[in-house]
C-alpha positions as a Markdown table, in Angstrom:
| # | Residue | x | y | z |
|---|---|---|---|---|
| 1 | Met | -0.1 | 0.1 | 0.0 |
| 2 | Met | 1.0 | 3.0 | -0.5 |
| 3 | Leu | 0.9 | 6.3 | 1.7 |
| 4 | Gln | -0.4 | 9.4 | -0.3 |
| 5 | Asn | 0.4 | 12.8 | 0.5 |
| 6 | Tyr | -2.1 | 15.7 | 1.1 |
| 7 | Ile | -1.1 | 19.5 | 0.0 |
| 8 | Thr | -4.6 | 22.3 | 1.5 |
| 9 | Leu | -6.6 | 23.6 | -1.9 |
| 10 | Lys | -4.5 | 27.4 | -0.8 |
| 11 | Glu | -1.7 | 25.1 | -1.5 |
| 12 | Phe | -2.4 | 23.8 | -4.9 |
| 13 | Cys | -4.5 | 27.1 | -5.7 |
| 14 | Asp | -0.6 | 28.3 | -4.9 |
| 15 | Leu | 1.2 | 26.0 | -7.0 |
| 16 | Thr | -1.1 | 26.2 | -9.9 |
| 17 | Lys | -1.7 | 30.3 | -10.4 |
| 18 | Ile | -6.2 | 29.5 | -9.9 |
| 19 | Ser | -8.5 | 31.0 | -7.4 |
| 20 | Pro | -10.0 | 29.1 | -4.6 |
| 21 | Ser | -13.2 | 29.8 | -6.5 |
| 22 | Thr | -12.5 | 27.5 | -9.6 |
| 23 | Ala | -10.8 | 25.1 | -7.2 |
| 24 | Tyr | -13.9 | 24.8 | -5.6 |
| 25 | Arg | -16.0 | 24.7 | -8.8 |
| 26 | Met | -13.2 | 21.8 | -10.3 |
| 27 | Ile | -14.0 | 19.8 | -6.3 |
| 28 | Arg | -18.1 | 20.3 | -7.8 |
| 29 | Asn | -17.7 | 19.1 | -11.3 |
| 30 | Gly | -15.6 | 16.2 | -10.3 |
| 31 | Thr | -12.1 | 17.4 | -12.7 |
| 32 | Leu | -10.2 | 17.5 | -9.3 |
| 33 | Pro | -9.7 | 14.8 | -7.0 |
| 34 | Ala | -10.1 | 16.0 | -3.6 |
| 35 | Val | -11.2 | 15.1 | 0.1 |
| 36 | Lys | -11.3 | 15.7 | 3.0 |
| 37 | Leu | -9.7 | 14.1 | 5.4 |
| 38 | Ala | -11.2 | 12.5 | 8.6 |
| 39 | Gly | -11.0 | 14.7 | 12.0 |
| 40 | Thr | -10.3 | 18.4 | 9.6 |
| 41 | Arg | -12.7 | 20.9 | 7.5 |
| 42 | Asn | -10.2 | 21.4 | 5.3 |
| 43 | Trp | -10.8 | 20.2 | 1.5 |
| 44 | Lys | -6.8 | 18.5 | 0.6 |
| 45 | Val | -5.8 | 17.5 | -2.6 |
| 46 | Pro | -3.9 | 15.3 | -3.5 |
| 47 | Ser | -0.5 | 16.1 | -4.6 |
| 48 | Gln | 0.4 | 13.7 | -7.2 |
| 49 | Phe | -2.4 | 15.8 | -9.6 |
| 50 | Val | -0.2 | 19.2 | -9.2 |
| 51 | Pro | 2.5 | 18.0 | -11.8 |
| 52 | Asp | -0.2 | 17.1 | -14.0 |
| 53 | Tyr | -2.6 | 21.0 | -13.6 |
| 54 | Asp | -2.7 | 21.7 | -17.4 |
| 55 | Ser | -4.0 | 25.8 | -16.8 |
| 56 | Lys | -4.9 | 26.5 | -20.4 |
| 57 | Arg | -7.6 | 23.4 | -20.2 |
| 58 | Met | -8.0 | 24.3 | -16.6 |
| 59 | Gln | -8.2 | 20.3 | -15.2 |
| 60 | Ile | -6.2 | 17.6 | -14.6 |
| 61 | Leu | -5.0 | 14.9 | -17.1 |
| 62 | Ser | -3.4 | 12.2 | -14.4 |
| 63 | Asn | -5.9 | 9.5 | -14.7 |
| 64 | Phe | -6.4 | 8.8 | -11.2 |
C-alpha cells in the first residue's frame, strides 16, 4: 500500500495559479479529486495531481 501525500487547497491554488473559487468549482464538477480527511474541515488535494495540472484546459490530466 502506497502512502499518499496531500496538500491543502490553498497550496494547490498557489502552485497552479488558479483562484480558490475555480478550485472549488473543479471539486464540485469532479475535475479536481479532493477530499476532506478524517478530523479536518479543509479540502486536501493529492499531491500527485499538481504536476499534471493543465492551466489552459483547466483540468487535471492524470488518470485517477
